[in-house]
C-alpha positions in Angstrom: -68.9 -16.3 103.2 -68.4 -20.1 102.3 -64.8 -21.5 102.4 -63.8 -24.6 101.3 -60.2 -26.4 102.1 -60.4 -28.9 99.0 -57.4 -28.8 96.8 -57.6 -29.5 93.3 -56.1 -32.6 91.5 -53.5 -31.7 89.5 -52.5 -35.1 88.2 -51.2 -34.8 84.4 -49.1 -36.8 81.9 -45.0 -36.3 82.2 -43.6 -33.1 80.5 -42.9 -33.3 76.8 -39.5 -31.8 76.7 -39.9 -32.2 73.1 -41.4 -29.0 72.7 -40.2 -25.1 73.0 -40.2 -25.0 76.4 -41.9 -21.5 78.2 -39.3 -19.3 79.8 -40.1 -19.1 83.8 -38.8 -15.6 85.0 -39.2 -16.8 88.5 -36.8 -18.6 91.2 -39.7 -20.2 93.0 -39.6 -23.6 93.1 -43.2 -23.7 93.8 -44.2 -22.3 90.9 -41.7 -24.7 88.8 -43.2 -27.5 90.5 -46.5 -26.3 89.3 -45.9 -25.8 85.7 -44.1 -29.4 86.0 -47.3 -30.9 87.7 -49.4 -29.5 85.1 -47.2 -31.3 81.9 -45.6 -27.6 80.6 -42.2 -27.5 79.8 -40.2 -24.7 81.0 -36.7 -23.3 81.1 -35.8 -20.8 84.2 -34.2 -17.5 83.4 -33.6 -14.4 85.4 -35.1 -10.9 84.8 -33.1 -7.5 85.5 -36.0 -6.1 87.3 -35.5 -5.3 90.6 -38.7 -5.3 92.7 -39.0 -2.0 94.7 -40.9 -1.7 98.0 -44.8 -0.6 97.5 -45.6 3.0 97.3 -48.3 4.3 99.7 -50.5 4.0 96.9 -50.0 0.6 95.9 -51.2 -0.6 99.2 -54.8 0.6 98.4 -54.6 -1.1 94.6 -53.1 -4.4 95.5 -54.7 -6.2 92.2 -53.1 -3.5 89.9 -49.4 -3.8 92.4 -49.0 -7.2 91.5 -49.9 -7.1 88.0 -47.2 -4.1 87.2 -44.4 -6.4 88.8 -45.4 -9.2 86.6 -45.5 -7.0 83.7 -42.0 -5.6 84.7 -40.5 -8.8 85.5 -41.5 -10.1 82.1 -39.8 -6.5 80.4 -36.9 -7.2 82.6 -36.5 -10.1 80.4 -35.0 -8.2 77.5 -34.6 -9.7 74.2 -34.2 -13.3 75.4 -35.5 -15.2 72.5 -37.9 -12.5 71.9 -40.9 -14.8 70.3 -40.6 -17.3 73.1 -43.5 -17.2 75.7 -42.0 -15.6 78.8 -44.2 -16.3 82.3 -43.8 -13.9 85.4 -45.5 -14.0 88.4 -45.8 -11.8 91.8 -47.4 -12.9 94.8 -48.5 -10.9 97.8 -50.5 -11.0 100.8 -52.5 -8.2 101.7 -53.9 -7.6 105.2 -55.9 -4.5 107.0 -55.3 -2.4 103.7 -51.4 -3.3 104.0 -49.3 -5.5 101.5 -47.4 -7.8 103.2 -44.3 -9.3 101.1 -41.5 -11.6 101.7 -40.1 -10.9 105.7 -36.9 -9.2 106.0 -35.8 -11.2 108.8 -36.9 -13.6 111.5 -38.4 -11.1 113.5 -40.4 -9.7 111.2 -41.7 -13.5 110.2 -43.1 -13.5 113.6 -44.6 -10.3 113.7 -46.4 -11.0 110.4 -47.8 -14.2 111.7 -49.1 -12.8 114.7 -51.1 -10.3 113.1 -52.7 -12.8 110.7 -53.4 -15.7 113.1 -56.8 -16.0 113.9 -57.9 -13.7 111.2 -58.6 -13.8 107.2 -56.4 -11.9 104.8 -56.1 -12.2 101.0 -53.6 -13.2 98.7 -52.9 -11.6 95.4 -51.0 -13.1 92.3 -50.4 -11.1 89.1 -49.6 -12.8 86.2 -47.5 -12.0 82.7 -47.3 -13.9 79.4 -45.0 -12.3 77.1 -45.6 -13.5 73.8 -46.2 -12.9 69.9 -49.2 -11.2 69.0 -51.7 -14.1 68.0 -52.5 -14.8 64.1 -49.3 -12.5 63.2 -46.5 -14.0 61.2 -43.3 -15.5 63.3 -40.9 -13.1 62.2 -42.6 -10.1 62.2 -45.5 -10.3 64.9 -45.3 -7.4 67.8 -44.8 -8.5 71.4 -47.9 -8.5 73.9 -47.9 -8.5 77.7 -50.9 -10.1 78.7 -51.5 -10.0 82.6 -54.4 -11.2 84.9 -54.4 -11.5 88.5 -56.4 -13.8 91.0 -57.6 -13.4 94.5 -57.8 -15.8 97.1 -59.2 -15.6 100.9 -57.5 -17.3 103.7 -58.6 -18.0 107.3 -55.9 -18.8 109.5 -56.3 -20.9 112.8 -55.7 -19.4 116.4 -51.9 -20.4 117.4 -49.6 -19.3 120.1 -46.5 -17.5 120.3 -44.3 -20.4 121.0 -45.9 -22.1 118.0 -45.0 -18.9 115.6 -42.0 -19.3 117.1 -41.0 -22.7 116.4 -42.5 -22.3 113.0 -40.1 -19.5 111.8 -37.1 -21.0 113.1 -37.7 -23.9 110.6 -36.7 -21.3 107.9 -39.8 -21.8 105.9 -41.1 -18.5 106.1 -38.4 -16.6 105.2 -38.8 -16.5 101.2 -42.6 -16.6 101.1 -45.2 -13.6 100.9 -46.8 -13.6 104.3 -44.3 -15.2 106.1 -45.8 -19.2 105.6 -45.9 -21.4 103.1 -49.5 -23.4 102.7 -47.9 -26.1 100.8 -45.8 -27.1 103.6 -45.5 -26.7 107.4 -47.9 -23.6 107.4 -50.7 -25.6 106.1 -51.4 -26.0 109.6 -51.7 -22.1 109.9 -54.8 -22.6 107.4 -58.1 -23.0 108.8 -59.9 -22.6 105.3 -59.6 -21.0 101.9 -61.9 -19.6 99.6 -60.6 -19.4 95.7 -57.7 -20.8 94.3 -55.2 -23.0 96.4 -52.5 -22.7 93.9 -52.6 -18.8 93.9 -51.6 -19.3 97.4 -48.7 -21.2 96.6 -47.6 -18.8 93.8 -49.3 -19.4 90.2 -53.1 -19.3 90.0 -54.3 -21.7 87.5 -57.4 -19.6 85.7 -54.9 -16.7 84.7 -52.3 -19.1 83.7 -55.1 -21.4 81.6 -56.7 -18.1 80.0 -53.2 -16.5 79.0 -51.9 -19.3 77.3 -54.8 -19.7 75.3 -54.6 -16.3 74.3 -51.3 -16.7 72.9 -52.4 -19.6 71.4 -50.6 -22.1 73.4 -53.3 -23.9 75.3 -52.0 -26.2 78.2 -53.1 -29.3 76.6 -51.1 -28.5 73.5 -47.9 -29.5 75.7 -48.9 -32.8 76.1 -49.0 -34.1 72.4 
C-alpha cells in the first residue's frame, strides 16, 4: 500500500455571494471552511433528522451507513426552499469492523485514540445533494437526492498515554469522529494518508464536485 502525506492546494477566488447560496445542513465549521475555500457561497440550515446509533448490521457496511445518514439529513430539511441545493455529509471512522463516531466523553476519546495509535483505520464520508432534476422546468422539476461516498485510509503514529491525555484535555477530539482532528492538533497523530485528506476533515472533494456537476452547478460556475 502506497501512502502520501501531500495535501491539495485549495486556493480559489473569493466567494461570489451574488449567487443563490447552497444550503449546508451541517453545523461543522470544517465543512463550512472547505466551501469557503473553494469559493462556493452557502448558508447554514438545520436538519430535523436525529442521528441514531449504528445498528449491528451497519458496522459491516460503513459506506452504505454514511450514505444513508447523509440522505436522511437532507430529507430532514423538509421544504426549506425546495428548489435550492441542499448539501449534507456524514463522517465516521471505521476500525476493526466497528464504526467509531464522536466520543461520548473524554474517557471515550482516550480509549478510542489508544485503539487507533500505531495502526490503520478508514474514514468514510457520505455526501448527499438534494436538487431539482436536471433538464426539467424550474417549477415542476421533481426533487432528487444524489448520493456518493469517499474512503480514506489513515495510519497513526505510536504515541504515549500521556500524549493522548494531553491532547484530549485540549477539547479538540470531543466533536470529531474517531476523536481527532487531522486539520488541528491531531495532525501530529497522522503518519500517512492514502486518499483525500479533505475526506478526513469531513467533506471529500470528488463526491462534492461530481454531485454538483450532476445537478448542473459545477464548482467553477460559482466563481463567475
